C-alpha positions as CSV (number, residue, x, y, z in Angstrom):
1,M,91.8,103.5,120.9
2,G,88.4,104.0,122.4
3,A,85.2,105.5,120.4
4,G,85.3,108.7,122.2
5,R,89.2,109.2,121.4
6,L,88.5,108.2,117.7
7,V,85.8,110.9,117.3
8,A,88.5,113.4,119.0
9,V,91.1,112.5,116.6
10,L,88.8,112.8,113.5
11,V,87.4,116.1,114.6
12,T,90.9,117.5,115.4
13,A,92.6,116.0,112.3
14,L,90.2,117.3,110.0
15,L,90.3,120.9,111.0
16,A,92.3,122.1,107.9
17,G,90.3,120.4,105.2
18,C,90.9,117.5,103.0
19,A,91.1,118.7,99.4
20,P,93.9,116.8,97.7
21,A,96.9,118.9,97.0
22,S,104.7,90.5,100.1
23,A,102.3,89.1,97.8
24,V,101.9,86.0,100.0
25,A,100.4,88.1,103.1
26,V,97.7,89.6,100.5
27,G,97.0,86.4,99.0
28,G,96.5,83.0,100.3
29,S,93.2,81.7,101.8
30,N,91.9,85.1,102.1
31,A,92.5,86.2,98.5
32,P,89.4,86.7,96.4
33,Q,88.2,84.2,94.0
34,A,88.6,85.0,90.4
35,A,85.2,85.4,88.8
36,R,86.4,86.2,85.3
37,R,89.2,88.0,83.5
38,A,90.3,91.5,84.2
39,P,90.4,93.8,81.3
40,E,93.6,94.1,79.6
41,G,94.7,97.8,78.2
42,S,92.8,100.8,78.6
43,Y,89.2,102.0,78.0
44,T,88.1,105.6,76.9
45,V,86.5,107.2,79.9
46,G,82.8,108.6,79.8
47,V,81.5,110.7,82.7
48,R,77.9,111.6,83.8
49,T,76.2,113.4,86.6
50,L,73.0,112.8,88.4
51,T,71.4,113.5,91.7
52,L,69.9,111.0,94.0
53,D,66.7,112.0,96.1
54,P,66.8,115.6,95.0
55,R,63.8,116.7,97.0
56,S,65.1,115.0,100.2
57,A,66.6,116.4,103.1
58,R,70.1,114.9,101.8
59,P,70.0,115.3,98.1
60,L,73.2,113.7,96.8
61,P,74.9,114.8,93.5
62,V,76.9,112.0,92.0
63,T,79.7,111.9,89.5
64,I,80.1,108.6,87.6
65,W,82.9,107.6,85.3
66,Y,82.6,104.6,83.5
67,P,84.4,102.6,80.6
68,V,83.5,103.5,77.1
69,D,84.2,101.9,73.6
70,A,82.9,103.4,70.2
71,D,81.1,106.3,72.2
72,R,79.1,103.9,74.2
73,V,79.3,102.1,77.6
74,A,81.8,99.2,76.9
75,A,80.3,95.7,76.8
76,G,80.4,93.7,79.9
77,R,79.7,94.3,83.5
78,F,82.2,96.4,85.7
79,P,83.0,96.4,89.5
80,V,81.9,99.5,91.2
81,V,84.0,101.7,93.2
82,V,82.3,104.2,95.7
83,Y,84.8,107.3,96.0
84,S,84.2,109.8,98.9
85,H,86.0,113.0,98.7
86,G,87.3,115.0,101.8
87,L,86.3,118.2,103.7
88,R,85.8,121.2,101.6
89,S,86.5,119.2,98.3
90,R,84.4,117.8,95.4
91,P,84.5,114.5,93.0
92,E,86.0,116.4,90.2
93,L,89.1,117.4,92.2
94,H,90.0,113.6,92.3
95,A,89.4,113.0,88.6
96,G,93.3,112.3,88.0
97,L,93.0,109.2,90.2
98,T,89.1,108.2,89.5
99,T,89.3,108.5,85.7
100,R,92.3,106.3,85.6
101,W,90.3,103.6,87.7
102,A,87.7,103.8,85.2
103,A,90.1,103.6,82.4
104,A,91.3,100.1,83.8
105,G,87.9,98.6,84.1
106,F,85.8,100.0,86.9
107,V,82.9,102.1,87.3
108,V,83.7,104.8,89.8
109,A,80.5,106.7,91.5
110,A,81.8,109.8,93.6
111,P,78.8,111.7,95.8
112,A,79.4,115.3,96.5
113,Y,78.4,115.0,100.3
114,P,75.6,117.6,101.3
115,H,77.4,119.2,104.2
116,T,81.0,118.7,103.8
117,R,81.6,119.4,100.1
118,T,83.1,122.9,98.8
119,D,79.8,124.7,98.2
120,A,77.8,123.2,101.0
121,A,75.2,125.5,102.3
122,H,75.5,124.5,105.9
123,F,79.3,123.1,106.2
124,T,79.5,120.8,109.1
125,R,82.5,118.6,109.8
126,A,80.5,116.4,112.0
127,D,78.3,115.3,109.2
128,V,81.1,112.8,108.2
129,R,79.5,110.3,110.8
130,N,76.3,110.3,108.4
131,Q,78.3,109.8,105.1
132,P,78.6,106.1,105.3
133,A,74.8,105.7,105.1
134,D,74.8,107.9,102.0
135,G,77.4,105.6,100.5
136,W,75.1,102.7,101.1
137,R,72.2,104.8,99.7
138,L,74.1,105.2,96.5
139,I,74.8,101.6,96.2
140,R,71.2,100.8,96.4
141,Y,70.5,103.3,93.8
142,L,72.9,102.0,91.4
143,S,71.4,98.6,91.8
144,R,68.1,100.1,90.5
145,L,69.6,101.8,87.9
146,D,71.5,98.5,86.8
147,R,67.8,97.3,86.2
148,D,66.4,100.3,84.5
149,P,66.2,99.3,80.8
150,G,66.3,102.9,79.8
151,D,69.4,103.6,81.4
152,P,72.7,103.4,79.4
153,L,74.3,101.7,82.3
154,A,71.7,99.1,82.8
155,G,73.5,95.7,82.5
156,H,76.9,97.1,83.0
157,L,77.2,97.4,86.9
158,D,78.5,94.5,88.7
159,L,77.2,95.1,92.1
160,T,78.4,91.8,93.6
161,S,81.8,93.5,93.3
162,V,82.0,96.7,95.1
163,A,84.8,98.7,96.7
164,A,84.6,101.8,98.8
165,A,87.6,104.3,98.8
166,G,88.2,108.0,99.8
167,H,90.5,110.7,100.9
168,S,90.8,112.2,104.4
169,A,87.1,112.8,105.6
170,G,86.4,110.4,102.8
171,G,88.8,107.8,104.2
172,F,87.0,107.8,107.3
173,T,83.7,107.7,105.3
174,T,85.2,104.6,103.6
175,S,86.1,103.0,107.0
176,G,82.7,103.7,108.3
177,M,81.0,101.6,105.5
178,F,82.6,98.5,107.1
179,T,80.4,98.1,110.0
180,E,78.8,95.3,111.6
181,G,76.1,93.5,109.3
182,H,77.3,95.2,106.1
183,P,76.5,93.4,102.9
184,S,79.2,90.9,101.8
185,R,79.2,92.8,98.3
186,L,81.4,95.4,99.8
187,R,84.5,93.4,99.1
188,A,87.4,96.0,99.5
189,G,88.4,99.4,100.9
190,I,91.0,101.9,100.1
191,V,91.5,104.6,103.0
192,I,93.8,107.4,101.7
193,A,94.9,109.9,104.4
194,G,92.4,108.7,106.7
195,G,91.4,106.3,109.6
196,G,88.6,104.5,111.3
197,L,85.2,105.7,112.5
198,P,83.7,104.0,115.8
199,G,82.3,100.6,114.7
200,S,84.5,100.4,111.7
201,F,86.0,97.3,110.4
202,A,83.3,95.0,111.7
203,G,81.1,92.4,110.0
204,P,82.2,90.4,107.0
205,S,86.0,90.9,106.7
206,A,87.5,92.4,103.5
207,P,90.8,93.5,102.2
208,V,91.6,97.2,103.2
209,L,94.5,99.2,101.6
210,F,95.7,102.4,103.4
211,V,97.6,105.1,101.7
212,H,99.3,107.5,103.9
213,G,101.9,110.3,103.5
214,T,104.6,109.8,106.3
215,A,104.6,113.8,106.8
216,D,100.9,114.2,106.8
217,P,100.1,117.5,108.9
218,V,96.3,117.1,108.8
219,V,95.6,113.4,109.6
220,P,98.8,111.9,111.1
221,V,100.1,108.8,109.7
222,T,99.7,107.1,113.4
223,V,95.7,107.6,112.9
224,G,96.1,105.5,109.8
225,R,98.2,103.1,111.3
226,A,95.9,102.7,114.1
227,A,92.9,102.0,111.9
228,Y,95.3,99.4,109.9
229,A,96.0,97.7,113.2
230,R,92.1,97.1,113.8
231,T,91.1,95.5,110.5
232,R,90.1,92.1,110.6
233,G,90.7,90.9,107.0
234,P,93.9,91.1,104.9
235,A,95.4,94.6,105.0
236,A,98.2,96.5,103.4
237,F,99.6,100.0,104.1
238,L,101.4,102.3,101.4
239,S,103.5,104.8,103.0
240,V,104.5,107.8,100.9
241,V,107.7,108.9,102.2
242,G,108.0,112.5,103.2
243,Q,104.6,113.6,101.7
244,G,101.8,115.3,103.1
245,H,98.0,115.1,102.9
246,G,97.2,114.2,99.5
247,E,99.8,116.0,96.9
248,Y,100.5,112.5,95.7
249,L,97.0,112.1,94.2
250,T,98.0,114.6,91.6
251,P,99.3,113.3,88.3
252,D,102.9,114.2,87.6
253,R,103.4,114.9,91.5
254,P,105.9,112.8,93.2
255,G,104.4,109.7,94.3
256,F,101.5,109.6,92.0
257,A,102.6,106.8,89.7
258,P,103.3,104.2,92.5
259,V,100.0,105.4,94.3
260,L,97.9,104.8,91.0
261,A,99.7,101.6,90.4
262,T,99.2,100.0,93.7
263,T,95.5,101.1,94.1
264,T,94.7,99.9,90.6
265,D,96.2,96.4,91.0
266,F,94.6,96.2,94.5
267,L,91.1,96.9,92.8
268,R,91.9,94.3,90.1
269,W,92.9,91.8,92.6
270,T,90.0,92.3,95.1
271,L,87.3,92.9,92.6
272,Y,88.2,90.8,89.5
273,G,90.1,88.2,91.5
274,D,93.3,88.8,89.5
275,G,95.9,86.9,91.1
276,A,98.7,88.6,89.1
277,A,97.7,92.2,90.2
278,G,97.8,90.9,93.7
279,A,101.3,89.4,93.2
280,R,102.4,92.9,91.5
281,L,101.5,94.9,94.6
282,P,104.8,94.8,96.5
283,L,106.6,95.7,93.1
284,D,104.1,98.3,92.2
285,A,105.5,100.1,95.3
286,R,109.3,99.6,95.2
287,T,110.5,103.2,94.6
288,P,112.4,105.4,96.6
289,L,109.3,107.3,97.8
290,T,107.2,104.5,98.9
291,R,107.1,101.8,101.4
292,Y,104.6,98.8,101.0
293,E,103.7,96.2,104.0
294,S,101.0,93.8,104.3
295,R,99.6,91.1,106.5
296,P,96.9,88.3,106.2
297,A,93.8,88.5,108.1
298,G,94.1,89.1,112.0
C-alpha cells in the first residue's frame, strides 16, 4: 500500500473518532534477551499528572501510572510504556488497561495530545502525523526526570526498555514511532485498532502486537492486517471476533480478559525478557472470542 493510500485510509477510518467503547514463532533468535526477573504478583498503582513544555506551541499534559509499595514508588527500575489515546479521547479513558499494566510492573506514561484529545481547542485529525514526535519528546523528558534527584520516580525508570502502545489514532501514532533511525531502546509496540503511517516499521526491528476487532466499523481489520504484513521484526495479531472499535478495552466487557492477558505477557516478554510469558501468548488468547497468530521476523 503506497504512502498516499495509507494517509487516505487513516483519514477516512478515523472520521468517527476513537474513544474506547505459537510460542516458537514469537521466540527463537528474535526473542528479547532476559535482563532481570519480571515481577511476580501485583503492585498497588500510583498516578500523577504533569505537563511537558507548558509554554510551548505544543504543551503536552501527561498521566503517569507506576508501581507503588508502602505508599511510595516501588523499589527497582521498571520498563516504560508510552500509551497513546485515539481521537476525541483522553488518557484516563484507558485506565482500565493502563493501570493493570502498571500493577504488573510497568510505568505507563500517557500523553493527552494537543489537537486530538477530547477538549482540544483546535481539534485537527491531521495532527496525528505529528504525534510520534510528541511520543519521543516524552521519552526524552522521562530520561531527564529519571536523573532528577528531587523527583520520586528518579532511579525507577528503565529507559533502555521502552514500548509504545495505543488505540485507534494512538495505534497509528505508535506505528509512526517505529521509523528509520529510531533508537533501539524502543523495543516493542502494541497497535490496538490501528494501522501504519507512512515510514512506519523501519529502522531497528522490534516485536509488534496488533489487536483488532474483526467487526471494527471505524478502522477496518484489513487496515491492521496490512500494517501487520509490513512489520520487519517478530509480529503477532490478536483478533477479537465479532467485536468493534474498542469495547474490549473496558473491564468486564467481552474480550477484555484475553486482551489484558495477551498484552501484559507481550510486555513482560519484550521488556523483561520473560520467556515464560512469551510461551504463554497463544494460551492467553485461547478463548471463543479471540484468535492469535504470529510470525518470526520477515
